[in-house]
A tleap script that builds the chain and sets N, CA, C and O, in Angstrom:
source leaprc.protein.ff14SB
mol = sequence {
  NMET GLN LEU SER LYS ASP ASN LEU GLN HIE
  PHE VAL ASN ASN MET PRO GLU LYS ILE ASP
  VAL LEU GLU LEU PHE ASP LYS LEU LEU LEU
  MET ALA LYS ILE GLU HIE SER THR GLN GLN
  GLU LYS GLY TYR THR HIE ARG GLU GLU GLU
  LEU GLU LYS GLU ILE ASP LEU TRP CGLY
}
set mol.1.N position { 63.305 -105.356 -38.071 }
set mol.1.CA position { 63.568 -104.729 -39.326 }
set mol.1.C position { 64.765 -103.736 -39.169 }
set mol.1.O position { 64.847 -103.002 -38.183 }
set mol.2.N position { 65.641 -103.737 -40.121 }
set mol.2.CA position { 66.780 -102.825 -39.990 }
set mol.2.C position { 66.873 -101.830 -41.130 }
set mol.2.O position { 66.232 -101.998 -42.167 }
set mol.3.N position { 67.673 -100.796 -40.933 }
set mol.3.CA position { 67.868 -99.773 -41.987 }
set mol.3.C position { 69.361 -99.460 -41.938 }
set mol.3.O position { 69.916 -99.173 -40.877 }
set mol.4.N position { 69.994 -99.520 -43.093 }
set mol.4.CA position { 71.426 -99.214 -43.105 }
set mol.4.C position { 71.773 -97.777 -42.769 }
set mol.4.O position { 70.997 -96.857 -43.026 }
set mol.5.N position { 72.911 -97.604 -42.210 }
set mol.5.CA position { 73.350 -96.299 -41.753 }
set mol.5.C position { 73.507 -95.357 -42.974 }
set mol.5.O position { 73.218 -94.163 -42.893 }
set mol.6.N position { 73.961 -95.913 -44.072 }
set mol.6.CA position { 74.139 -95.109 -45.295 }
set mol.6.C position { 72.788 -94.535 -45.774 }
set mol.6.O position { 72.679 -93.359 -46.121 }
set mol.7.N position { 71.750 -95.426 -45.778 }
set mol.7.CA position { 70.482 -94.905 -46.269 }
set mol.7.C position { 69.862 -93.932 -45.273 }
set mol.7.O position { 69.171 -92.994 -45.670 }
set mol.8.N position { 70.099 -94.144 -44.003 }
set mol.8.CA position { 69.585 -93.222 -42.999 }
set mol.8.C position { 70.287 -91.808 -43.139 }
set mol.8.O position { 69.665 -90.747 -43.083 }
set mol.9.N position { 71.636 -91.913 -43.324 }
set mol.9.CA position { 72.374 -90.684 -43.400 }
set mol.9.C position { 71.947 -89.863 -44.648 }
set mol.9.O position { 71.846 -88.638 -44.584 }
set mol.10.N position { 71.694 -90.577 -45.807 }
set mol.10.CA position { 71.221 -89.868 -46.976 }
set mol.10.C position { 69.903 -89.223 -46.732 }
set mol.10.O position { 69.679 -88.103 -47.192 }
set mol.11.N position { 69.029 -89.865 -46.039 }
set mol.11.CA position { 67.712 -89.378 -45.707 }
set mol.11.C position { 67.848 -88.117 -44.867 }
set mol.11.O position { 67.244 -87.090 -45.178 }
set mol.12.N position { 68.647 -88.196 -43.796 }
set mol.12.CA position { 68.812 -87.079 -42.871 }
set mol.12.C position { 69.406 -85.883 -43.557 }
set mol.12.O position { 68.987 -84.754 -43.299 }
set mol.13.N position { 70.426 -86.107 -44.475 }
set mol.13.CA position { 71.029 -85.033 -45.200 }
set mol.13.C position { 70.085 -84.318 -46.171 }
set mol.13.O position { 70.322 -83.153 -46.488 }
set mol.14.N position { 69.010 -84.983 -46.660 }
set mol.14.CA position { 68.117 -84.466 -47.617 }
set mol.14.C position { 66.740 -84.067 -47.049 }
set mol.14.O position { 65.886 -83.586 -47.794 }
set mol.15.N position { 66.524 -84.257 -45.778 }
set mol.15.CA position { 65.224 -83.921 -45.234 }
set mol.15.C position { 65.090 -82.450 -44.987 }
set mol.15.O position { 66.099 -81.760 -44.847 }
set mol.16.N position { 63.897 -81.948 -44.930 }
set mol.16.CA position { 63.681 -80.526 -44.658 }
set mol.16.C position { 64.078 -80.128 -43.245 }
set mol.16.O position { 64.266 -81.002 -42.399 }
set mol.17.N position { 64.211 -78.843 -42.965 }
set mol.17.CA position { 64.608 -78.323 -41.689 }
set mol.17.C position { 63.645 -78.809 -40.596 }
set mol.17.O position { 64.083 -79.213 -39.519 }
set mol.18.N position { 62.425 -78.773 -40.855 }
set mol.18.CA position { 61.363 -79.252 -39.953 }
set mol.18.C position { 60.549 -80.358 -40.584 }
set mol.18.O position { 60.184 -80.282 -41.757 }
set mol.19.N position { 60.268 -81.382 -39.806 }
set mol.19.CA position { 59.500 -82.466 -40.314 }
set mol.19.C position { 58.616 -83.010 -39.165 }
set mol.19.O position { 59.013 -83.085 -38.002 }
set mol.20.N position { 57.402 -83.379 -39.580 }
set mol.20.CA position { 56.442 -83.923 -38.606 }
set mol.20.C position { 56.986 -85.313 -38.137 }
set mol.20.O position { 57.453 -86.122 -38.939 }
set mol.21.N position { 56.901 -85.538 -36.828 }
set mol.21.CA position { 57.520 -86.700 -36.226 }
set mol.21.C position { 56.809 -87.994 -36.786 }
set mol.21.O position { 57.464 -88.994 -37.080 }
set mol.22.N position { 55.491 -87.930 -36.915 }
set mol.22.CA position { 54.775 -89.110 -37.485 }
set mol.22.C position { 55.159 -89.411 -38.930 }
set mol.22.O position { 55.307 -90.568 -39.323 }
set mol.23.N position { 55.318 -88.329 -39.721 }
set mol.23.CA position { 55.783 -88.461 -41.051 }
set mol.23.C position { 57.190 -89.048 -41.130 }
set mol.23.O position { 57.506 -89.855 -42.005 }
set mol.24.N position { 58.024 -88.612 -40.181 }
set mol.24.CA position { 59.411 -89.127 -40.095 }
set mol.24.C position { 59.425 -90.622 -39.829 }
set mol.24.O position { 60.180 -91.364 -40.457 }
set mol.25.N position { 58.567 -91.074 -38.876 }
set mol.25.CA position { 58.469 -92.475 -38.531 }
set mol.25.C position { 57.989 -93.261 -39.763 }
set mol.25.O position { 58.556 -94.298 -40.107 }
set mol.26.N position { 56.960 -92.760 -40.404 }
set mol.26.CA position { 56.351 -93.397 -41.588 }
set mol.26.C position { 57.429 -93.601 -42.651 }
set mol.26.O position { 57.569 -94.691 -43.205 }
set mol.27.N position { 58.202 -92.521 -42.935 }
set mol.27.CA position { 59.192 -92.619 -44.005 }
set mol.27.C position { 60.298 -93.586 -43.610 }
set mol.27.O position { 60.739 -94.380 -44.441 }
set mol.28.N position { 60.760 -93.538 -42.359 }
set mol.28.CA position { 61.832 -94.474 -41.885 }
set mol.28.C position { 61.296 -95.909 -41.998 }
set mol.28.O position { 62.026 -96.783 -42.467 }
set mol.29.N position { 60.094 -96.177 -41.602 }
set mol.29.CA position { 59.543 -97.526 -41.685 }
set mol.29.C position { 59.447 -97.964 -43.175 }
set mol.29.O position { 59.791 -99.103 -43.491 }
set mol.30.N position { 59.004 -97.111 -44.056 }
set mol.30.CA position { 58.917 -97.460 -45.441 }
set mol.30.C position { 60.301 -97.731 -45.974 }
set mol.30.O position { 60.467 -98.729 -46.675 }
set mol.31.N position { 61.286 -96.943 -45.707 }
set mol.31.CA position { 62.677 -97.140 -46.141 }
set mol.31.C position { 63.198 -98.476 -45.720 }
set mol.31.O position { 63.832 -99.179 -46.507 }
set mol.32.N position { 62.931 -98.854 -44.434 }
set mol.32.CA position { 63.378 -100.159 -43.857 }
set mol.32.C position { 62.695 -101.260 -44.616 }
set mol.32.O position { 63.340 -102.250 -44.963 }
set mol.33.N position { 61.425 -101.131 -44.887 }
set mol.33.CA position { 60.687 -102.207 -45.585 }
set mol.33.C position { 61.200 -102.402 -47.033 }
set mol.33.O position { 61.305 -103.532 -47.511 }
set mol.34.N position { 61.517 -101.286 -47.719 }
set mol.34.CA position { 62.076 -101.346 -49.051 }
set mol.34.C position { 63.436 -102.061 -48.979 }
set mol.34.O position { 63.707 -102.990 -49.741 }
set mol.35.N position { 64.289 -101.600 -48.038 }
set mol.35.CA position { 65.654 -102.211 -47.934 }
set mol.35.C position { 65.540 -103.702 -47.620 }
set mol.35.O position { 66.305 -104.508 -48.150 }
set mol.36.N position { 64.603 -104.064 -46.775 }
set mol.36.CA position { 64.436 -105.426 -46.407 }
set mol.36.C position { 63.999 -106.283 -47.652 }
set mol.36.O position { 64.509 -107.375 -47.906 }
set mol.37.N position { 63.011 -105.696 -48.405 }
set mol.37.CA position { 62.528 -106.358 -49.621 }
set mol.37.C position { 63.679 -106.504 -50.656 }
set mol.37.O position { 63.828 -107.546 -51.295 }
set mol.38.N position { 64.432 -105.494 -50.788 }
set mol.38.CA position { 65.561 -105.600 -51.778 }
set mol.38.C position { 66.573 -106.665 -51.395 }
set mol.38.O position { 67.100 -107.353 -52.270 }
set mol.39.N position { 66.854 -106.815 -50.125 }
set mol.39.CA position { 67.779 -107.821 -49.609 }
set mol.39.C position { 67.140 -109.214 -49.841 }
set mol.39.O position { 67.840 -110.160 -50.203 }
set mol.40.N position { 65.902 -109.326 -49.646 }
set mol.40.CA position { 65.217 -110.660 -49.885 }
set mol.40.C position { 65.265 -111.018 -51.374 }
set mol.40.O position { 65.457 -112.186 -51.712 }
set mol.41.N position { 65.096 -110.050 -52.262 }
set mol.41.CA position { 65.169 -110.326 -53.716 }
set mol.41.C position { 66.532 -110.786 -54.117 }
set mol.41.O position { 66.672 -111.692 -54.939 }
set mol.42.N position { 67.573 -110.157 -53.532 }
set mol.42.CA position { 68.927 -110.570 -53.877 }
set mol.42.C position { 69.178 -111.996 -53.430 }
set mol.42.O position { 69.791 -112.787 -54.147 }
set mol.43.N position { 68.696 -112.317 -52.236 }
set mol.43.CA position { 68.845 -113.692 -51.690 }
set mol.43.C position { 68.092 -114.683 -52.557 }
set mol.43.O position { 68.604 -115.771 -52.819 }
set mol.44.N position { 66.901 -114.346 -53.009 }
set mol.44.CA position { 66.118 -115.188 -53.867 }
set mol.44.C position { 66.879 -115.481 -55.161 }
set mol.44.O position { 66.966 -116.636 -55.579 }
set mol.45.N position { 67.420 -114.465 -55.785 }
set mol.45.CA position { 68.147 -114.608 -57.025 }
set mol.45.C position { 69.321 -115.537 -56.821 }
set mol.45.O position { 69.593 -116.404 -57.653 }
set mol.46.N position { 70.009 -115.357 -55.724 }
set mol.46.CA position { 71.182 -116.196 -55.447 }
set mol.46.C position { 70.749 -117.722 -55.337 }
set mol.46.O position { 71.403 -118.604 -55.895 }
set mol.47.N position { 69.676 -117.969 -54.631 }
set mol.47.CA position { 69.183 -119.339 -54.443 }
set mol.47.C position { 68.732 -119.911 -55.791 }
set mol.47.O position { 68.927 -121.096 -56.064 }
set mol.48.N position { 68.147 -119.090 -56.605 }
set mol.48.CA position { 67.712 -119.545 -57.942 }
set mol.48.C position { 68.922 -119.960 -58.770 }
set mol.48.O position { 68.879 -121.011 -59.409 }
set mol.49.N position { 69.995 -119.183 -58.784 }
set mol.49.CA position { 71.149 -119.513 -59.537 }
set mol.49.C position { 71.766 -120.789 -59.073 }
set mol.49.O position { 72.223 -121.572 -59.906 }
set mol.50.N position { 71.810 -121.060 -57.729 }
set mol.50.CA position { 72.293 -122.261 -57.228 }
set mol.50.C position { 71.478 -123.466 -57.646 }
set mol.50.O position { 72.038 -124.514 -57.968 }
set mol.51.N position { 70.149 -123.329 -57.646 }
set mol.51.CA position { 69.257 -124.382 -58.087 }
set mol.51.C position { 69.498 -124.698 -59.524 }
set mol.51.O position { 69.491 -125.866 -59.913 }
set mol.52.N position { 69.717 -123.661 -60.349 }
set mol.52.CA position { 69.909 -123.936 -61.828 }
set mol.52.C position { 71.226 -124.685 -62.002 }
set mol.52.O position { 71.317 -125.580 -62.843 }
set mol.53.N position { 72.240 -124.337 -61.227 }
set mol.53.CA position { 73.587 -125.015 -61.294 }
set mol.53.C position { 73.427 -126.538 -60.901 }
set mol.53.O position { 74.006 -127.439 -61.509 }
set mol.54.N position { 72.615 -126.728 -59.864 }
set mol.54.CA position { 72.339 -128.132 -59.396 }
set mol.54.C position { 71.613 -128.932 -60.350 }
set mol.54.O position { 71.880 -130.124 -60.499 }
set mol.55.N position { 70.650 -128.307 -61.047 }
set mol.55.CA position { 69.874 -129.011 -62.136 }
set mol.55.C position { 70.702 -129.358 -63.301 }
set mol.55.O position { 70.541 -130.420 -63.903 }
set mol.56.N position { 71.635 -128.435 -63.649 }
set mol.56.CA position { 72.591 -128.739 -64.707 }
set mol.56.C position { 73.456 -129.900 -64.430 }
set mol.56.O position { 73.811 -130.639 -65.348 }
set mol.57.N position { 73.826 -130.103 -63.152 }
set mol.57.CA position { 74.639 -131.244 -62.826 }
set mol.57.C position { 73.889 -132.587 -62.976 }
set mol.57.O position { 74.495 -133.646 -63.139 }
set mol.58.N position { 72.620 -132.500 -62.916 }
set mol.58.CA position { 71.770 -133.733 -63.025 }
set mol.58.C position { 71.821 -134.277 -64.436 }
set mol.58.O position { 71.827 -135.487 -64.664 }
set mol.59.N position { 71.858 -133.329 -65.395 }
set mol.59.CA position { 71.677 -133.739 -66.756 }
set mol.59.C position { 72.870 -134.189 -67.477 }
set mol.59.O position { 72.782 -134.554 -68.649 }
savepdb mol mol.pdb
quit
């Protein structure tokens, strides 16, 4: 699982001066999961559009 540098930088710039390490790991993991999910949704939409174009060619 990966997290973009931009999202990480935004998080670091806005985090409090002190943060619990376990909380930090939890938040980073959650951010990575959200980013991964968002990327999957974009890919799914792209495949769906390709499928619709393919079906249109059949008719």
